[in-house]
N, C-alpha and C positions, 0 to 999 in steps of 0.2 A: 646272152646278155641278161644280167640280173634285173628283176623287176621289183618295183616298190609297192608297198601297201601301207596306207595311212588309216589306222583305226581311229575313228572320230566319235567322241561323245560330248556331252554338255560340259563336263568338268565340274569341279566343286572346290570350295576353299580348303587349302591345306593347313590352315591354322585359324584361330579365332580372329586374328588381325586381318586375314584375307577375306572375311565375309563381305565387308562393305565394297572393296574393289571388285570382287567377283560379281556381286549384284549390280554394280555400276556397269560393268562390261555387258552383263545380260540385258539390262534395261536400256542400254545405249543402242542396242540392235533394233533397227526399224522393223525387222522381220518378227520380232517378239512383241514390241509395243509400237504402234504407229502414232507418231506425234509430228507436229510441224517441225521441219528440219532445224530451225533456229532454236526450238525449245527442247529438242531431243536430249541433248547432253545435260543442260541445266536441270530438267525434270528427272532425268536418270540419276543425277547426283542426289537430288532430294529424296526420290523414292528409295534409292539404295540405302541412304542413311536411316530412313524410317524402318525399312524392312530388316536392316541389319540388327536393330535393337530387338525386333520381334523374333527373328530366327536364330539369334545367338543361342537360345536354350536348346534348339534342335541339335546344334552341333556339339553342345556340351554333353548331351545325352549320348552322342555318337563318338565321344572321345576327343572333342575339340576340333574335329575336322571331318570332311567327307572321305569315305573309303573308296570313292569311285576311281580315283587315279590308280591306286594300288591294284584294284581289281582289273582295271583295263590293261594295266601293264602285265598282269598275269595272263590275261587273254592274249595279249600280243606275243608273249613268250611262248605260250602253248601253240599259238597259230604258227609262229616261226618254226617250231619243231615239226609241226605237221606238214608245212609247205616245203621245208627243206632249204638247201643252199641257193636255189634259184630265185629266191625272194628275200627281200629285206623288209621287215615289218616294224613300223614305228607308230607311236601314239601321238595324236594331235588333238587337244581339247579345244572346244569352241570359245569358252569364256574364262579359262584359267590355265595355268602352266601345266605341262608344256602345250603351247598353242599349235594350231594347224601350221603356221609359218615355221615353227621350230622343227616339226616333223618333215616338212617339205625341204627345208634347208639341209637337214641331216641326210636325206635321201640323195639330193642332188650333189652334195659334197662327196658322196660315195660314187658319183658318176652315173647314177641311175637317171634315165630319161623316159622310162615307161612306168607310169604310176596309176594305181587303182585306189580310189578313195572309197572306203567302206564305212559309212556312218552306221553306228550301232543302234540305229532306230529301225526296228523291223517294219514299221508302217511309215510311209512317206508323208511328210508335211513340209510346206514351204517354211514353216517356223523352225524346223530342225534341220533336216537334210538340205532343204533349199537354202537356208542361211549358211550352212557349211560349204555348199558348192560356191555360193557367191563370195565367201571369204577366200576360198582356194583360188578362184579366178583372179581376185584382187592380188593375192600373193604372187601368182604366176606372172601377171602383167608387170608388177613392180620389180620382179627378179630380173627381167630382161633376158632370160635364158631362151634359147632356141632349140629346136629339135625335140621338144617334149610331146609325149603322147599321154593324155590323161583321160581316164574313164571313171565314172561314178556308179556304184551299185545303188540304184534308186531306193529299193526296198527289198525285203525278203519275207513279207508278211504271210505269203502262202507257199513258201518254198518247202517242199515236202520234208527234206532232212531237218529243217528248223522246227517244223511242226512235230516231227517224231521226237526230237530232242526235248521239246517242251512237254510233250505227253509223258515221256520217260521221267522227266523231273517231277512232274505231278504225281505219277504213280509211285515213284520211290519215296517221295516225301510223305505220302499217305499210306504207306505199306501197312501200317497198323490201324488204319482208320476204316470204319464201316461206311463206305461211300453211300449206301442206300439211305442212310439217315442224315446225309449232309446236303447243304446247298452251296454251290460254287458262286462266289462273287468275284468276277473279274473286274479289276480296277485299272483304268488307263489314265494317263495324263490328259487333262482336259484342254480344250481350245475354245477361243471365242466363236460363237455361232457364225459370225460374219465371215470368218476365214473359210469355214465349210461352204457357206453359200456362194463364195467366189470360185468354187470348184476344187478345193483342197480334198484329196482322196482319203485323208487320215481316218475319218469316222467309218467310211465304207470298208477300208482295209482292216481296221481294228475289229469290226464286226465279222469280217471274213476269217481272220485269225482265230477268233473265238469259236466260230462255227466249225472250222476244221478240227480244232482241238476237241470240241464236244462230240464229234463223230466217234471218238474213242471212249466216251462216257455217256452212252445213249440213255441211261436210266437215271442220271443225276440232273436235277433241276439247276438252272443257273440264271444269273443276272449279270449284265454288263453295265458298269457305272464309271463315272469320270471324277477325278480328284484334282486338287491344287488350283482351283479357280483364283484369279487375282483381279481385283477391281469390281466394278458394278455392272458391266455389260453382260449381256446374255451369253452364257457358255454352254457347252454340251451338257445334256441331261440324260438320265438322272445323275445327280452328284452322288459320290460314294456314301457320304453321311446320310443323305435322304434315303438311299437304297437300304442302308442298314436299319434305319428307323422303320421303313416299310416292311422289311423282312421280319424284324422283331415283332411288329404288330400282327403279322400273319402267324406267329407262333414258332418261327424257326429257332431251333436251339443249338444247332451245330453249323457253324459257318466256316467255309474254307475260302480264304481270300487269296486271289492269284493276281499279282501285278503283271499285266499283259503287255505293256508297252516299254518295259524296262529290262535290260539284260545285266544290270549290276545294281548294287545297293547304294542308296543315297538318302537324302532327307525325306523324300516322298515315301520310301518304303520303311526306313528304320525309325522315323518319327511319326509321320502322318498315319501310316498303317499300323505300325507295331505299338504305338503309344496312344495317339489321339483316338483312332477309330476302334482300337481294342477296348479302351476305356468306355467309349460310347456304347459299344455292343454289350459289354458286361453290365453297364448301368440300365440297359433296356431288357435284360433278362436272357440274353444269349449266353448259354452255358459253356460252349466250346468255340473258341476263336483260333483257328489254325491258319497261319500265313505261309504259303509256299514260297521258298526262297527264289531269287532270280537265278538265271542260268549261269552267270559268271564264267568260270573256266571249266565247266563240266565237259568231259571229253566228247560227248555226243554233240554238244553245241559247237565246240571247236572244229570237229570234223565237218559239221554242216557249213561253217564259215569257209573252211578250206575248200570244200567241194564247190561252194558258190564262186569263190575266186577263180578256181580252175575253169569253171564253166564260162565265166565272163572272159577269161583269158583267150578262150577259143570261140567265144561268141555263140555258145550253144545254150538254148532253152531259157536263158535269163536275159531280161531286158536291162540294158544299161543306159545311162545318160552320158553320152560322149561329149565332154565339154571342150574338146578341140585338140588339135595338134599345133604346137607353137614353134 
């Protein structure tokens, strides 16, 4: 019997007109922003309209849309080839088309009743993987289908083939660079500190990913920082911009920036890192700003995902979140 795989990511606007509705979907999610229930949607509408005006220029720089969908589709196609005919791989985005419910419907219309959800977030957070799981459970319940077996890969932050793929990507990207003169700056998506204090493992898992990667670069100094804070609450520190300022003040001249919590390109990499933070670094006297690309559909990464799915399928070595049999 063929099995289904849903690759999940955040999603992104596929046109300038889609920016505001995409942001509305994002801020309507209580896993992202906690607001009183009656105020969630009205405030999400207000915030999305304000943010859409600010972020429009991000997407104009990127060609009037996010490239994340195309890159995730390429990942799905490569993973399909790697897994073979026994699996059907679909893309389901959390906040823009195609949605998780679209991927679920496509699989069940193929007659598939054994589904693995693979969120493309290496480190688990209730705000990302947790939200995706909650949405899938909602979709399953509303479908009324019976005989479903659904499992979720919670994270792969320390999965050895993933770490190896990441290390390979860094080494090939820096083939012509003298690493002894560089400082690595790992940049991860930030979260409100209160989320971590409630027991969310994201920060700990991100630190573990970086530690495992740096075992392969023992002579290179590094810093882990967090980007994309929204609002006035306390978020994870240090922020990426403050880390750049501190490193520049220490006389660092060659900076290698590594997005550690992303596996595809989007506004946080193509605009925040490549435009905003690069301009900041250069203004502070950093002479070389090198940004390592995300893994995307690198063969080593796709093979790591395929290996992960196969291990989950036979329940070996990999922890999964079984959300039930329906």
